[in-house]
C-alpha positions as CSV (number, residue, x, y, z in Angstrom):
1,M,93.4,73.3,167.3
2,A,94.3,75.0,164.0
3,I,97.6,76.3,162.5
4,R,97.9,78.9,160.0
5,R,100.5,81.5,158.4
6,L,100.6,84.8,160.4
7,H,100.5,88.3,158.6
8,G,101.1,91.9,159.6
9,E,97.4,92.4,160.6
10,D,97.6,89.5,163.0
11,L,100.0,91.5,165.5
12,E,97.0,92.5,167.8
13,L,96.5,88.7,168.4
14,F,100.1,88.3,169.2
15,K,100.0,91.0,171.6
16,D,97.2,89.1,173.6
17,M,99.6,86.3,174.3
18,N,100.9,86.0,177.7
19,T,104.5,84.8,176.9
20,G,106.1,86.2,179.9
21,I,108.9,87.8,177.7
22,E,109.5,91.5,178.6
23,D,110.6,93.6,175.7
24,D,110.0,91.0,173.2
25,Y,111.8,92.2,169.8
26,V,109.2,90.1,167.7
27,L,106.9,93.0,168.6
28,R,109.1,95.5,167.0
29,V,109.7,93.6,163.9
30,F,106.4,91.7,163.5
31,D,105.7,92.8,160.0
32,Q,109.2,91.9,158.8
33,L,108.9,88.5,160.2
34,T,105.7,87.6,158.1
35,E,107.2,88.6,154.7
36,G,110.2,88.4,152.3
37,N,112.2,85.1,153.3
38,N,110.6,84.9,156.8
39,R,107.4,82.9,157.6
40,L,105.5,83.1,160.7
41,F,102.8,80.6,161.9
42,G,100.4,80.3,164.9
43,L,98.9,77.6,166.5
44,F,95.3,78.6,167.6
45,I,93.1,77.2,170.5
46,N,89.7,78.5,170.3
47,D,90.5,81.6,168.1
48,Q,93.4,82.4,170.4
49,I,97.2,82.0,169.6
50,A,98.6,79.5,171.9
51,V,102.0,79.1,170.3
52,I,103.8,81.0,167.6
53,G,107.0,80.1,165.6
54,G,108.7,80.5,162.1
55,F,111.6,80.1,160.1
56,T,113.7,82.1,157.7
57,L,115.1,80.8,154.4
58,F,118.6,81.3,153.4
59,K,120.2,80.7,149.8
60,K,117.1,78.8,148.5
61,R,118.4,75.5,150.3
62,Y,118.4,76.3,154.2
63,A,115.4,76.9,156.7
64,M,116.3,78.0,160.5
65,L,113.6,77.6,162.7
66,G,112.9,80.5,165.4
67,R,110.7,82.8,167.2
68,L,109.1,80.2,169.4
69,R,106.9,81.6,171.7
70,T,103.9,79.8,174.0
71,D,101.3,81.5,175.9
72,R,101.9,80.5,179.4
73,R,98.2,79.5,179.8
74,F,98.9,76.5,177.1
75,R,102.1,75.1,178.4
76,G,102.6,71.7,179.4
77,Q,100.3,70.4,176.2
78,N,103.2,69.4,173.7
79,L,101.9,72.5,171.5
80,A,105.4,73.5,170.7
81,T,106.4,70.3,169.6
82,E,103.2,70.2,167.3
83,L,103.8,73.7,165.7
84,N,107.6,73.0,165.0
85,R,106.7,69.7,163.4
86,Y,104.3,71.5,161.1
87,L,107.1,74.3,160.5
88,I,109.5,71.6,159.3
89,K,106.9,70.1,157.0
90,E,106.2,73.4,155.5
91,A,109.9,74.5,155.0
92,F,110.4,71.2,153.2
93,H,107.5,71.9,150.9
94,I,109.3,75.0,149.6
95,D,111.2,74.0,146.4
96,G,114.8,73.6,146.9
97,I,115.0,73.4,150.7
98,D,116.7,70.4,151.9
99,W,118.0,71.4,155.2
100,V,116.1,72.6,158.4
101,G,118.0,73.8,161.5
102,A,117.4,75.4,164.7
103,N,119.6,77.2,167.5
104,T,119.1,76.9,170.9
105,Q,121.1,77.8,173.9
106,E,123.0,74.8,175.6
107,D,121.1,75.1,178.9
108,N,117.5,75.2,177.3
109,F,116.9,71.4,177.8
110,P,113.1,71.6,177.0
111,A,113.9,73.1,173.7
112,K,116.7,70.5,173.0
113,R,114.2,67.8,174.1
114,V,111.5,69.0,171.4
115,L,114.4,69.1,168.6
116,K,115.5,65.6,169.5
117,K,112.0,64.3,169.4
118,L,111.5,65.8,165.9
119,G,114.7,64.0,164.8
120,L,117.1,67.1,164.5
121,T,120.6,66.2,165.5
122,P,123.0,68.5,167.5
123,L,126.0,69.5,165.1
124,T,128.2,72.2,166.9
125,A,128.0,74.5,170.0
126,L,129.2,78.2,169.4
127,H,130.0,81.1,171.8
128,G,128.8,84.3,169.9
129,A,131.8,86.3,171.4
130,W,131.8,90.0,171.0
131,T,133.8,93.1,171.8
132,D,134.5,96.7,170.8
133,N,138.2,96.6,171.7
134,L,140.9,94.3,170.9
135,S,143.7,96.2,172.2
136,S,144.2,93.6,175.1
137,L,144.7,91.0,172.4
138,S,147.1,93.1,170.0
139,N,150.9,93.1,170.3
140,D,151.9,95.2,167.4
141,Q,152.0,92.1,165.2
142,E,152.5,92.3,161.3
143,Q,149.0,92.3,159.6
144,W,147.8,89.7,157.3
145,Q,147.8,90.2,153.5
146,E,144.3,90.9,152.0
147,V,143.1,88.5,149.2
148,Y,141.5,90.4,146.4
149,N,141.3,87.6,143.6
150,K,138.1,85.8,143.6
151,D,139.5,82.7,142.3
152,E,142.1,82.7,145.4
153,K,139.1,83.3,147.8
154,K,137.1,80.3,146.2
155,D,140.5,78.1,146.7
156,W,140.4,79.1,150.3
157,I,136.7,78.1,150.7
158,Q,137.0,75.0,149.0
159,G,140.0,73.5,151.1
160,A,139.4,75.0,154.5
161,I,135.7,75.0,154.6
162,I,133.9,72.8,151.9
163,D,136.6,70.0,152.1
164,T,136.2,69.7,156.0
165,N,132.6,70.1,156.4
166,Y,133.2,73.0,158.5
167,I,129.9,74.6,160.2
168,F,130.0,77.9,158.4
169,P,128.8,81.0,160.3
170,Y,126.8,82.6,157.4
171,A,125.7,85.4,159.5
172,C,125.8,86.4,163.5
173,Y,123.3,83.6,165.2
174,Y,123.1,81.7,161.8
175,P,125.6,78.9,161.3
176,F,124.9,76.3,158.7
177,P,126.6,73.0,157.1
178,T,128.7,74.3,154.3
179,S,127.7,74.0,150.5
180,W,128.8,76.3,147.8
181,E,125.1,77.7,148.0
182,L,126.5,80.0,150.8
183,F,128.8,81.7,148.5
184,N,127.0,81.8,145.1
185,G,125.8,85.4,145.4
186,D,127.9,88.5,145.7
187,E,129.6,87.1,149.2
188,L,133.0,86.7,147.7
189,D,132.8,90.3,146.3
190,H,132.0,91.7,149.6
191,W,133.4,89.7,152.0
192,R,137.1,90.8,152.9
193,F,139.5,87.7,153.0
194,F,143.0,88.1,154.7
195,E,145.9,85.4,154.7
196,N,149.0,84.9,156.6
197,K,152.3,85.6,155.2
198,Q,153.1,81.6,154.8
199,R,149.6,81.1,153.1
200,T,148.6,78.5,155.6
201,R,145.8,80.3,157.3
202,F,143.2,82.7,156.2
203,F,140.1,84.6,157.9
204,I,137.4,86.4,156.6
205,L,135.7,89.8,157.8
206,K,132.2,90.6,156.6
207,T,129.5,93.1,158.2
208,D,126.2,92.1,159.6
209,Q,123.3,93.8,161.5
210,K,120.9,92.4,164.2
211,K,120.2,94.8,167.0
212,H,123.7,96.4,166.7
213,H,126.1,96.5,163.6
214,Y,128.8,93.9,163.7
215,L,132.2,93.3,161.8
216,H,131.9,89.4,161.9
217,L,135.1,87.4,161.8
218,V,135.1,83.8,160.6
219,Y,138.4,81.8,161.1
220,P,137.6,77.9,160.6
221,W,140.3,76.4,162.7
222,N,140.7,76.0,166.6
223,D,144.1,77.5,166.7
224,L,143.3,81.2,166.9
225,H,145.2,81.7,170.0
226,L,148.5,80.7,168.0
227,Q,147.9,83.2,165.3
228,T,149.8,86.7,165.4
229,G,148.4,89.4,163.6
230,I,144.8,88.4,163.2
231,W,143.7,90.9,166.2
232,E,145.6,93.5,164.7
233,T,144.2,93.2,161.2
234,T,140.6,92.9,162.6
235,Q,141.1,96.0,164.7
236,S,142.4,97.9,161.8
237,V,139.5,97.1,159.7
238,Y,137.0,97.7,162.7
239,E,138.5,101.4,163.3
240,D,137.9,102.3,159.6
241,I,134.4,101.0,160.1
242,V,133.7,103.1,163.2
243,K,135.1,106.1,161.8
244,E,132.8,105.8,158.7
245,N,129.9,105.2,161.1
246,P,130.6,107.2,164.2
247,N,126.9,107.3,165.1
248,E,126.1,103.5,165.1
249,Q,127.3,101.2,167.8
250,T,129.4,98.7,166.0
251,Y,130.9,95.5,167.7
252,I,133.5,92.7,166.7
253,W,131.7,89.3,166.5
254,V,133.5,85.8,166.4
255,D,131.9,82.4,166.6
256,L,134.0,80.2,169.0
257,T,133.8,77.0,169.7
258,K,134.2,75.7,173.3
259,E,137.8,74.7,172.6
260,A,138.8,77.9,170.9
261,A,137.1,79.8,173.7
262,S,138.9,78.0,176.6
263,Q,142.3,79.1,174.7
264,L,141.5,82.8,174.7
265,P,144.1,84.6,177.1
266,K,142.9,85.4,180.5
267,N,143.1,89.3,179.5
268,H,140.6,88.8,176.6
269,S,137.9,91.6,176.3
270,F,135.3,89.4,174.4
271,T,131.7,88.9,176.1
272,L,131.0,85.2,176.2
273,P,127.6,84.3,176.4
274,S,126.1,80.5,176.9
275,P,127.0,78.8,173.9
276,W,124.3,78.2,171.2
277,V,123.8,74.5,169.9
278,L,123.2,74.1,166.1
279,H,120.8,71.3,165.2
280,G,119.9,70.2,162.0
281,I,117.8,67.7,159.9
282,T,118.0,66.9,156.2
283,K,115.0,66.4,154.0
284,E,116.0,62.9,153.1
285,K,116.1,62.0,156.8
286,W,112.8,63.8,157.5
287,E,111.2,61.8,154.9
288,R,112.6,58.5,156.2
289,M,111.3,59.3,159.5
290,N,107.9,60.6,158.5
C-alpha cells in the first residue's frame, strides 16, 4: 500500500477505478482538483488506485476534506479511513492550517463512523435549500436597507457572527467555524449587507458558482420566518442578476438549520435536500490524539 499526491496526468488511473458513480463530476474537473488550493491523493494497491480523496484550503487557515471515492473491489478494508488519516496529517503540515473539516450527508452512516473514528466532531446540520422563485414567500413588504459602510459591516459580523460562534456558510457546501480570517480579503467590499429598519437584524447576499450560479443568502438566526422584507429584498437582487446574465441558470441558496427549515411556510418553493452535517477537528486536538 502506498499513498501519494495525484496530478493531472493521473486522470487515466482514476478512470480505471470502479467506483459505481455515474457521471462523476471529479472526472470533469480532475485537473482543477490537483492544483491551486486543491489537493488530491490516491491510495494505491499494486499500482492501482484503490481510494482517492483530497482537501481544499480556505483562507490559509481551514482545510475541507472531500472527493472520497473507493474502488468497489477494495471496499471493506478500512482504506478510506487510512487515506483520510493521511489527508488530515498532510493538511495540518501546511503552515497556518489549524482546522480540518468534512461535510457528509446526515444518512451517510459509514462516512460518519469514519469521521468519528478520526476524531472529527459533528458541529451542525444544514439544509442547502435552493429555489429560483420567491414569489410564494413575498408579500410586498418593505425591503431592507443596504449597508455600504465597511465599519458597519464589521460591527454586524462581530456582534452576530464572531461573538456568537456562528458556523458561517462561507460558500455553498462550505460552512466553517467563524473567525475573522473568513472576512479579511475583499469579501466585505463585494458582499452585500442589508439591515432591517430597527437595525436589530441583518443578512448577507453574495454570489457563488458550483455547477450552477447561486445568489447565496446568509442569515445568522433561526427566526427567518418572523422577518418581513427579507424575501422581497432577495428577490429584487436576484432579478437584477438574472437580467444581467440571462443565459446562465441562477438559483437562490440559503443554508437552513433543521429548526429554520421546519418553520418555512407550507407554500415555500425551496428544494430541501437531506441535511449535510459539518464535522471538524482543530490542530490542537489532532496533536493530542496522535
